[in-house]
C-alpha positions as CSV (number, residue, x, y, z in Angstrom):
1,M,70.0,126.7,114.0
2,N,72.1,125.1,116.3
3,A,73.2,121.8,114.3
4,T,74.8,119.6,116.9
5,R,75.1,116.3,117.5
6,E,72.4,116.2,120.0
7,L,70.0,117.1,117.3
8,F,70.5,114.0,115.2
9,D,68.9,112.3,118.4
10,E,65.9,114.4,117.9
11,V,65.2,114.3,114.5
12,M,67.0,111.1,112.8
13,V,65.5,107.7,112.3
14,P,68.0,106.2,114.9
15,N,69.4,103.6,112.5
16,Y,72.5,105.0,112.3
17,A,74.6,106.1,115.8
18,P,77.5,108.4,114.2
19,S,80.3,109.8,116.0
20,S,80.2,113.2,118.4
21,V,82.6,114.8,115.4
22,V,80.3,116.8,113.2
23,P,82.5,117.5,110.1
24,V,82.0,121.1,108.6
25,R,84.5,121.4,105.9
26,G,87.7,119.6,103.6
27,V,89.9,120.2,101.5
28,G,92.1,117.4,100.0
29,S,92.6,114.9,102.8
30,R,91.8,117.2,105.8
31,V,88.6,117.8,107.1
32,W,87.6,120.1,109.8
33,D,84.7,119.9,112.4
34,Q,82.7,122.3,114.2
35,E,85.5,123.0,116.8
36,N,87.9,123.4,114.1
37,R,89.7,120.3,115.3
38,E,91.5,118.6,112.1
39,F,91.4,115.1,110.8
40,I,93.0,113.5,108.4
41,D,90.6,111.3,106.0
42,F,91.7,107.8,105.6
43,A,88.1,107.0,105.2
44,G,87.4,108.7,102.2
45,G,83.4,108.7,102.8
46,I,84.0,104.9,102.7
47,A,85.7,104.8,99.2
48,V,83.5,107.4,97.6
49,N,85.8,110.7,97.8
50,C,88.5,109.2,95.2
51,L,89.9,112.6,94.9
52,G,89.5,113.9,98.1
53,H,87.5,116.9,99.4
54,C,86.4,119.8,97.0
55,H,88.8,118.8,94.4
56,P,89.0,121.7,91.9
57,N,87.9,119.6,88.7
58,L,84.8,118.3,90.4
59,V,84.1,121.8,91.8
60,A,84.6,123.6,88.4
61,A,81.9,120.7,86.9
62,L,79.6,120.9,89.5
63,K,79.6,125.1,89.5
64,E,79.6,124.9,85.5
65,Q,76.8,122.5,85.0
66,G,74.8,123.8,88.2
67,E,74.2,127.2,86.2
68,K,73.0,124.9,82.9
69,L,70.9,122.1,83.7
70,W,70.3,119.8,86.9
71,H,67.5,117.9,86.2
72,L,65.1,116.9,83.2
73,S,63.8,113.4,83.2
74,N,64.3,110.3,81.2
75,V,61.9,111.2,78.4
76,M,64.8,113.1,77.1
77,T,68.3,112.4,77.1
78,N,71.3,115.0,78.0
79,E,74.6,115.5,77.0
80,P,76.9,115.0,80.4
81,A,75.2,111.4,80.3
82,L,75.8,110.5,76.8
83,R,79.6,111.8,77.4
84,L,79.9,109.7,80.4
85,A,78.4,106.7,79.1
86,K,80.6,106.9,75.8
87,K,83.8,107.1,78.0
88,L,82.9,104.3,80.3
89,T,82.0,102.0,77.3
90,D,85.1,103.4,75.8
91,A,87.3,102.4,78.8
92,T,85.8,99.0,79.7
93,F,84.4,95.9,78.2
94,A,80.9,97.3,78.2
95,E,78.8,98.5,75.4
96,R,75.4,99.6,77.1
97,V,75.5,101.8,80.2
98,Y,72.3,102.5,82.6
99,F,72.7,105.1,85.0
100,A,71.3,105.2,88.9
101,N,71.8,106.8,91.9
102,S,73.9,104.1,94.0
103,G,75.6,101.2,94.7
104,A,72.2,99.2,95.6
105,E,70.2,100.7,92.6
106,S,72.9,99.6,90.4
107,N,72.9,96.0,91.9
108,E,69.3,96.4,91.6
109,A,69.4,96.6,88.0
110,A,71.9,94.3,87.3
111,L,69.7,91.5,89.3
112,K,66.7,92.4,87.1
113,L,68.7,92.5,83.9
114,A,70.0,89.0,84.6
115,R,66.9,87.6,85.7
116,R,64.8,89.2,82.5
117,W,67.7,87.9,80.1
118,A,67.8,84.4,81.5
119,I,63.4,84.3,81.5
120,D,63.6,85.8,77.8
121,N,66.2,83.5,76.4
122,H,65.6,80.2,78.8
123,G,62.4,80.1,80.3
124,E,60.9,80.7,83.9
125,E,62.9,77.7,85.3
126,K,66.3,79.5,84.9
127,N,66.0,82.0,87.8
128,E,68.7,81.0,90.5
129,I,71.0,83.5,91.7
130,I,74.0,83.0,93.8
131,A,76.3,85.3,95.5
132,F,78.7,84.6,98.3
133,S,78.5,84.6,102.4
134,K,80.1,88.0,103.6
135,G,79.5,89.6,100.2
136,F,77.5,93.0,100.4
137,H,75.4,94.2,97.8
138,G,73.3,97.3,99.3
139,R,70.4,97.8,101.1
140,T,67.5,97.2,98.9
141,F,65.4,93.9,99.8
142,F,66.6,92.3,96.8
143,T,70.5,93.4,97.0
144,V,70.5,92.7,100.7
145,T,69.0,89.4,100.0
146,V,71.5,88.6,97.6
147,G,74.2,89.9,100.0
148,G,75.7,87.2,102.2
149,Q,75.1,88.7,105.9
150,P,71.8,87.5,107.1
151,A,72.4,90.1,109.9
152,Y,71.5,92.8,107.4
153,S,68.8,91.0,105.7
154,D,66.6,89.3,108.6
155,G,63.9,90.5,110.4
156,F,61.9,92.3,107.5
157,G,59.8,89.2,106.8
158,P,59.8,87.0,103.9
159,K,62.9,87.5,101.3
160,P,63.1,87.2,97.5
161,G,63.5,83.9,96.8
162,A,65.8,81.8,94.4
163,V,68.9,83.3,96.5
164,D,71.9,80.7,97.0
165,H,74.9,81.7,98.9
166,A,78.3,79.8,98.5
167,E,81.9,80.3,100.0
168,Y,84.2,83.3,98.8
169,N,87.6,81.6,97.7
170,D,85.8,77.9,97.6
171,L,85.3,77.3,94.0
172,A,83.9,73.4,95.4
173,S,81.0,75.1,97.2
174,L,79.8,77.1,94.3
175,E,80.3,74.3,91.9
176,A,77.7,72.3,94.5
177,L,75.1,75.0,93.8
178,M,75.0,75.8,90.5
179,S,73.3,74.3,87.8
180,D,71.6,75.3,84.8
181,K,68.9,77.1,87.0
182,T,71.2,79.2,87.5
183,C,70.9,82.6,85.8
184,A,73.8,84.8,87.4
185,V,76.5,84.4,90.0
186,M,76.7,87.8,91.6
187,L,80.7,88.7,93.4
188,E,83.0,91.7,94.5
189,P,86.2,90.7,92.8
190,L,87.3,91.9,96.1
191,Q,85.2,91.6,99.3
192,G,84.7,94.9,101.0
193,E,82.2,94.9,103.8
194,G,83.1,91.3,104.5
195,G,86.7,92.1,105.5
196,I,88.7,93.3,102.7
197,I,89.3,89.7,101.1
198,S,91.3,89.4,98.0
199,P,90.1,86.5,95.5
200,T,92.6,83.9,94.5
201,Q,93.2,83.7,90.8
202,E,92.3,80.4,90.6
203,F,88.7,81.3,92.0
204,I,88.0,84.0,89.9
205,E,88.7,82.0,86.7
206,G,87.0,79.1,88.0
207,V,84.0,81.4,88.7
208,R,83.9,82.6,85.2
209,A,84.3,79.1,83.7
210,L,81.3,77.8,86.0
211,C,79.3,80.7,84.7
212,D,80.4,80.0,80.9
213,K,79.8,76.0,81.9
214,H,76.3,76.7,83.1
215,N,75.1,79.6,80.5
216,A,74.7,81.6,83.5
217,L,76.0,85.5,83.7
218,M,78.9,86.7,85.6
219,I,78.1,89.8,87.8
220,F,80.9,91.9,89.1
221,D,79.9,94.2,92.0
222,E,82.4,97.2,91.7
223,V,80.8,99.6,93.6
224,Q,83.7,99.6,96.3
225,T,86.6,98.4,93.7
226,G,85.8,100.0,90.8
227,V,87.1,103.8,89.4
228,G,91.0,103.4,90.4
229,R,90.4,102.0,94.2
230,T,92.5,98.6,93.3
231,G,95.3,100.7,90.9
232,D,93.2,99.8,87.8
233,L,90.2,101.6,86.8
234,Y,88.2,98.6,87.5
235,A,89.2,95.6,89.6
236,Y,88.5,92.8,86.8
237,M,91.3,94.7,84.7
238,G,93.8,93.4,86.8
239,L,92.6,90.1,87.4
240,G,92.2,89.2,83.9
241,V,88.3,87.9,84.0
242,T,86.1,89.9,82.3
243,P,82.6,90.0,83.8
244,D,78.9,89.9,81.7
245,I,77.7,92.7,84.2
246,L,79.7,95.2,85.9
247,T,78.1,98.0,88.5
248,S,79.6,101.1,89.6
249,A,78.8,103.8,92.3
250,K,80.7,105.4,95.1
251,A,83.8,106.8,93.5
252,L,82.3,107.2,90.3
253,G,80.9,110.6,91.0
254,G,83.7,111.5,93.7
255,G,81.2,112.4,96.5
256,F,78.2,113.3,94.1
257,P,75.6,110.5,94.2
258,I,75.3,108.3,90.8
259,G,75.5,104.7,90.1
260,A,75.8,102.6,86.8
261,M,75.3,99.4,85.4
262,L,77.7,98.2,82.5
263,T,76.9,95.0,79.9
264,T,77.1,94.3,76.7
265,A,74.7,95.2,74.0
266,E,73.4,91.7,73.5
267,I,72.6,91.2,77.0
268,A,71.2,95.0,77.6
269,K,68.5,94.5,75.1
270,H,66.4,93.0,77.3
271,L,65.9,95.9,78.9
272,K,63.2,97.1,76.5
273,P,61.1,100.6,77.3
274,G,59.2,100.4,80.6
275,T,61.4,97.3,82.0
276,H,63.1,99.4,84.5
277,G,63.7,103.1,85.2
278,S,65.0,106.1,87.3
279,T,63.7,109.2,88.3
280,Y,67.3,111.0,89.0
281,G,69.4,108.3,87.3
282,G,71.5,110.1,84.5
283,N,70.7,113.5,85.4
284,P,72.9,116.2,84.0
285,L,74.3,117.5,87.3
286,A,75.5,113.9,88.4
287,C,76.9,112.7,85.1
288,A,79.1,116.3,85.0
289,V,80.4,115.8,87.9
290,A,81.0,112.0,87.4
291,E,82.7,112.6,84.2
292,A,85.4,114.9,85.5
293,A,86.3,112.3,88.3
294,L,86.7,109.6,85.6
295,D,88.8,112.0,83.4
296,T,90.7,112.7,86.5
297,V,91.3,109.2,87.7
298,N,91.4,107.2,84.4
299,T,95.2,108.4,83.8
300,P,98.5,106.6,84.4
301,V,99.7,109.1,86.8
302,V,96.6,108.4,88.9
303,L,96.6,104.8,88.4
304,D,100.2,104.1,89.2
305,G,100.3,106.7,92.0
306,V,97.4,104.3,94.0
307,K,100.1,101.2,93.8
308,Q,102.8,103.7,94.9
309,R,100.3,105.1,98.1
310,E,99.5,101.4,98.6
311,Q,103.3,100.5,99.4
312,M,103.3,103.3,101.7
313,F,100.4,102.2,103.8
314,R,101.6,98.5,103.8
315,E,105.3,99.4,104.9
316,G,103.8,101.9,107.6
317,L,101.5,99.5,109.1
318,N,103.9,96.9,109.2
319,A,106.1,99.4,111.1
320,I,103.4,100.0,113.4
321,N,102.5,96.5,113.8
322,E,106.4,95.7,114.8
323,K,106.2,97.8,117.6
324,Y,102.4,97.0,118.9
325,N,102.1,93.6,117.6
326,V,98.2,94.2,117.1
327,F,97.7,92.9,113.5
328,A,97.8,89.2,111.8
329,E,98.1,90.6,108.5
330,V,97.8,93.9,106.0
331,R,95.7,92.9,103.1
332,G,93.6,94.0,100.3
333,K,94.9,95.9,97.0
334,G,95.5,99.4,96.1
335,L,93.8,101.9,98.5
336,L,91.7,99.2,99.7
337,I,93.4,98.0,102.7
338,G,92.1,95.7,105.7
339,A,94.4,95.6,109.2
340,V,93.5,92.2,110.5
341,L,93.6,92.3,114.3
342,N,95.4,89.2,115.6
343,D,93.8,87.0,118.5
344,T,94.6,89.3,121.1
345,Y,92.7,92.0,119.9
346,K,89.5,89.9,117.9
347,G,86.8,91.9,117.9
348,R,87.8,95.3,118.5
349,A,88.2,97.0,115.6
350,R,86.0,99.7,116.7
351,D,88.4,100.5,119.6
352,F,90.9,101.4,117.0
353,L,88.6,103.5,115.2
354,V,87.4,105.6,118.2
355,A,91.1,106.0,119.2
356,S,92.0,107.2,115.5
357,A,89.2,109.6,115.7
358,N,90.5,110.8,119.5
359,N,93.9,111.4,117.5
360,G,92.6,113.2,114.8
361,L,92.4,110.4,112.2
362,M,89.2,109.4,110.3
363,A,89.3,105.4,109.5
364,L,86.8,102.7,108.9
365,V,86.0,99.1,110.2
366,A,85.2,96.1,107.8
367,G,83.4,93.7,110.3
368,A,84.7,93.6,113.7
369,D,88.1,92.4,113.3
370,V,89.4,94.9,110.4
371,V,90.6,98.3,110.4
372,R,89.9,99.6,106.9
373,F,91.2,102.4,105.3
374,T,89.9,103.4,101.7
375,P,91.7,106.9,101.5
376,S,91.6,109.7,98.4
377,L,93.6,108.1,95.4
378,V,95.4,111.0,95.3
379,I,96.2,111.6,99.0
380,P,99.6,113.6,99.4
381,E,102.6,111.5,101.1
382,E,102.9,113.9,103.8
383,D,99.1,113.2,104.7
384,I,99.7,109.5,104.6
385,K,103.1,109.9,106.9
386,E,100.8,112.1,109.3
387,G,98.0,110.2,109.1
388,L,99.9,106.6,110.1
389,A,101.8,108.7,112.9
390,R,98.2,109.5,114.2
391,F,97.1,106.0,113.8
392,E,100.4,104.8,115.7
393,K,99.5,106.9,118.6
394,A,95.8,105.2,118.3
395,V,97.3,101.8,118.2
396,A,99.2,102.6,121.3
397,D,96.3,104.2,123.4
398,V,94.2,100.7,122.6
399,V,97.7,98.9,123.7
400,N,98.2,100.7,126.6
401,G,94.2,100.6,127.6
């Protein structure tokens, strides 16, 4: 069968508008398409491919488990799920883990748990969830409503109720909404889709204090920031603020779909048997691959390497900017980096994305004004240098029209 880009338009629902490039194989941080053109991958599958493409540790885990056991059901547990849960609880504040298949599902579980915890402990009135404008928490109807981008949630009829939005990095806006009816505050410890916006220390500590004051749960959506992305295993560790519930996905499986919700034993007990579930959640194949990803990432050499690579990106992007003057700032943490376009190029992030692809580089955007980079956490230095050289050509193409 001739699987071309044209076939997409014949057989796929048109909710995506993919590039004309159809990748067919990848090794490390390089990818080849159907025409055998080579690309350097600064996109990482949107912060998913934390160890690049076809990392030997992940391939070995997949092959080994693939010949043992793929799926049972949650009528029985399995060894990879137990090992992965133990490693996650050992490495974090959490004492209990729930496995799902995606970030949205992990967030859905977190929100349902928060509501159930509040109703069990405090009654039906304590049901309000507060999140932040420009936040992103997934595409299920509950998570997209909690997310703070109406463009994603409007036009599907009545939304789930008792959800409010404050402004990120604005404690007063949160304080104005909070009361003893607030059951949870959900936020990203670094906003991803909303434009790569880091929290101030005062803000993140203030959110924790307000949650404590009003007896509300603090939920960290670490779907994009987790598993080494910021240079800590989870971003909360670098902020010195501990959430009550944390969600993880994307990089957790290194490219294999898996999600997890982490919390304390005291909070977890409110999801009694039958209250929530997932057919595939915690299946042995996903958990075996995720265990290999976690084992590989959660080492000083990889986590320290993220911080070193961040500096290479910052220096390279600043050098490009000195020549072409297109960015107002470079922001983010670790290998979750946003190059913010200045007023001259405002709204044109997609132009830089297209120009990058034309020059053999896979990049991302975060809104119309930010070019986003989320490469492999172990991307070789020579690939960073070559990728930045290609990005410089892309910038020159945009600047020169």
